[in-house]
N, C-alpha and C positions, 0 to 999 in steps of 0.2 A: 170191422175193426175200428175200434174207437181210439181216436188219437187223444192222447192226454197232453194237454199243454202245461208245460211247467213254466212257472214264472221264473224268468231269468233275473236273478238279482244282480244289479250292477256291482261290479267288483270294486271294492274300496281300493283307492290308490294307497299304496304303501308309502308312508313318509320316509324320505331318505334318512337313513341312519348314518350319522357321522361317527365314524369309528374314532376311538381314542388316538390312534396313530395319525389319522388325517388331521384331527384337531391339533395335535402336537406339531405336525409338519407345518400347518398354516401358521401357528403361533411362532415357530422358528423363522419362517419366511418374513412375517411381519416384524419380528424383532430385528432381523438382519437388515431389512429395508429402513426401519426406523433408526438403527444405529448408523447406517451409512449416511442417511439424511442429516443426522446430528453432526457427524464428523465433517460433512461438506459445509454445513452452516458455520461451524467453528472455524474451518479453514477460510471461508469467505470473510468472516469478521476479521480474522488475523491479517488477511491480505489487504483489506480496506484500511486497517490501522497502519500497516506498513506504507501503503500508498500515501496516506495523509502525512505521515512522518517524513517521507522522502520529498513530498511536495513542499513542505515547510523548509526542509533542509535546502532544497533547490532554490527557493526564494531568497533564503539567507545568503547563499553562495552567489546568486546573481547580484544582490545588493553589494556584497563585498567586491565582486568583479567591477561593478560600476565605480565604486569609490577608488579602487586601485587604478582604473583608467583615468579618473580625474586627477589623481595624485601624479601619475606619469605625465599627463599633459602639463601640470604645474611644474614639475621638475625639469621639463624640457624647455621652459621659457628662458630667454636670454638673461632676464633680470635675476632669476633664481640662480642660474649658473654663475653669474657674476657675484652674487651675494655669497655663495658657497666658496668661490675662489678667494674672496677677500677674507672671510671668517676662518676657514679651515686651512687654507694654503698660504695665507699672508700675502697674496699677490696684490699689486697696485697697478693703476693705470699709468700710462706713460706720462711722466712729469710729476706724479704724486710722490710724496714722501710718507713712509709708514712710520707712525709714532705709536709705540706700544708701551703700556705702563709697566713699571718694574714690579715684580712680585715680592 
């Protein structure tokens, strides 16, 4: 008996076919991820702007606090208290006579 040898042809690999549904699903996933990334970026920019604005506001308030502390220190000096007592209350030192102009 004679054996016949058949040439075995290598099978061609089939190219994977992407179905339309798979492509649509991948497109939706990419759109969802892209949309989320865009929203996160916008949120990040907004937060950075708020941080900068609040930092500037804080610096302004700290300057105002410093000037108020300086004013409080000035108002508590004995010479300023004496000046206010003389000008606003008409008080005089012992032995002084108050002379005020007529209106």
